[in-house]
C-alpha positions, 0 to 999 in steps of 0.5 A: 499500499505504501508503495502504491502511495509513493508511486502516486505521489511521484506521478502527481509531482511529475504531472505538475512539473509537465504543466510548467513551461517557464522554468528557472534558467529557461526562457519565457515565451509570449503569453496573453493576459487581460486588463481589468476591462477584458481587453487582451494584452501581450506580454511582449508589449509589457516586458522590458530589458528586465522584467518582474512577473509578480502573482498577487491576490485581492483576498489573500492576507499575505499578499495584502501584507505586501501591498506597500512593499510592492508599491515601494519596489515598483516605485524604486525599480521602475525608475531604473527601467524595470518593468513590472507585470503584475498578475492575478490568477485566482479564478475566485477573484473577478476582474472587477474585484481586481480593479477595485483592489487596485484603486483602493490600494492606490497601486501605481502599477496595473494588475492583469487577469489570467483567465483559467490560470494559464499563465500561472500554470506556465510559470509553475506559480503556486502562491501569492505573492510569488515573483520571477525576474526575467533578464533581457534575453528572456531568461528567468534569473530569479524565482521566489519570495519578495522577501522572507517575512510577512512582518516587515520588522523581521525581514532578513533577506530581500530575495527579489531586491537582491536579484534585481540589483544583481541583474541591473548590475549585469552580475550573477544572482547569488540565490536564484530561488527562494521559497515563495510563501502565501495563499494558494492560487485558486485555480480554475477547474480543468475538465 
């Protein structure tokens, strides 16, 4: 019985791995999101030489704990030419709710919807917030948390900031992957 459970676990992990197309160290291809009005937007029109792809939520208390930090990161790094593509992939959070959340929190960036979590699946994103740094060649150079503590007074490592600084300086990212933590992305039921 244990052997059957182990085989099932291995197959489950393998199945999840096959869904992920954009992996750390690999290239990111184009994909389509929707703005909060429902208009399609291509990633190719949003990306820059350095791009942060950030998965967020409206209802997740952990994601919301990062709202001010996300705004500060955006203000600092967009001034340095970094583009931010902020995505809500939760099937339980409609575009109207995302639009209200952006307005209520005074986001200086747009949040795009990912219908049926197609983009989250391609990145292998599982929680909110979860971040990816993509360089000018389209390669994912960092994947993980924004920083290592929900409580700002306990932050010891700022993974996203360190990765951005390294990529902006033309150097190697020392820690390419950290553990993202937060609420799970509420995925659409697939048939």
